[in-house]
C-alpha positions as CSV (number, residue, x, y, z in Angstrom):
1,X,122.6,42.9,72.1
2,X,125.2,45.4,73.1
3,X,128.7,44.4,74.7
4,X,129.9,46.9,77.3
5,X,131.7,47.4,80.5
6,X,130.3,47.9,83.9
7,X,133.4,50.2,85.2
8,X,132.0,49.6,88.6
9,X,133.0,46.2,88.7
10,X,136.0,46.2,86.4
11,X,139.2,45.1,88.4
12,X,141.5,45.6,85.4
13,X,143.0,42.1,85.0
14,X,143.2,42.7,81.1
15,X,142.0,39.3,80.5
16,X,139.1,40.7,78.0
17,X,141.6,42.7,75.9
18,X,144.7,40.4,75.9
19,X,142.1,37.3,75.0
20,X,139.9,39.5,72.4
21,X,141.7,42.3,70.9
22,X,139.0,42.3,68.2
23,X,136.6,43.1,71.0
24,X,138.5,45.1,73.6
25,X,141.4,47.4,73.7
26,X,143.5,48.7,76.9
27,X,142.7,52.5,77.7
28,X,145.7,54.6,79.2
29,X,144.1,54.2,82.4
30,X,144.2,50.4,82.2
31,X,140.3,50.0,82.0
32,X,139.2,48.0,78.8
33,X,137.4,49.7,76.0
34,X,134.9,48.2,73.6
35,X,135.8,48.2,70.2
36,X,132.7,46.3,68.6
37,X,129.7,47.2,70.8
38,X,127.3,44.8,68.4
39,X,129.3,41.6,68.0
40,X,127.9,39.1,65.7
41,X,128.8,35.5,64.7
42,X,132.1,34.2,66.0
43,X,132.6,37.7,67.6
44,X,129.4,37.2,69.5
45,X,130.5,33.7,70.7
46,X,133.6,35.3,71.7
47,X,131.9,38.1,74.0
48,X,129.6,35.5,75.5
49,X,133.1,33.9,76.6
50,X,134.5,37.0,77.7
51,X,131.4,37.8,79.8
52,X,131.5,34.5,81.4
53,X,135.1,34.6,82.3
54,X,135.6,38.1,83.5
55,X,136.8,37.8,87.1
56,X,135.0,41.3,88.2
57,X,131.8,40.3,86.2
58,X,132.4,43.7,84.5
59,X,132.0,42.6,80.8
60,X,128.3,42.7,80.1
61,X,126.3,41.6,77.0
62,X,122.6,42.9,76.9
63,X,120.9,46.3,77.8
64,X,123.3,48.9,79.3
65,X,122.8,49.2,83.1
66,X,121.6,52.7,84.2
67,X,124.1,52.7,87.1
68,X,127.2,52.2,84.8
69,X,129.8,54.5,85.8
70,X,132.4,55.5,83.5
71,X,136.1,56.3,85.2
72,X,137.8,59.5,85.2
């Protein structure tokens, strides 16, 4: 299962990288970047929590969406 960000939905609250710095980091443009795309064990549990609590529903866990847009 793959952890990724749907940048079309991201509203840049920073919750993911503040709460889970082992999974995400803040990029220069304030969008999150995934550090661990294939989390296992406790990291998978954290990724599931991050997905469930993302206010923009941008954190995804599963197959990548073909409509994902990477910000400039």
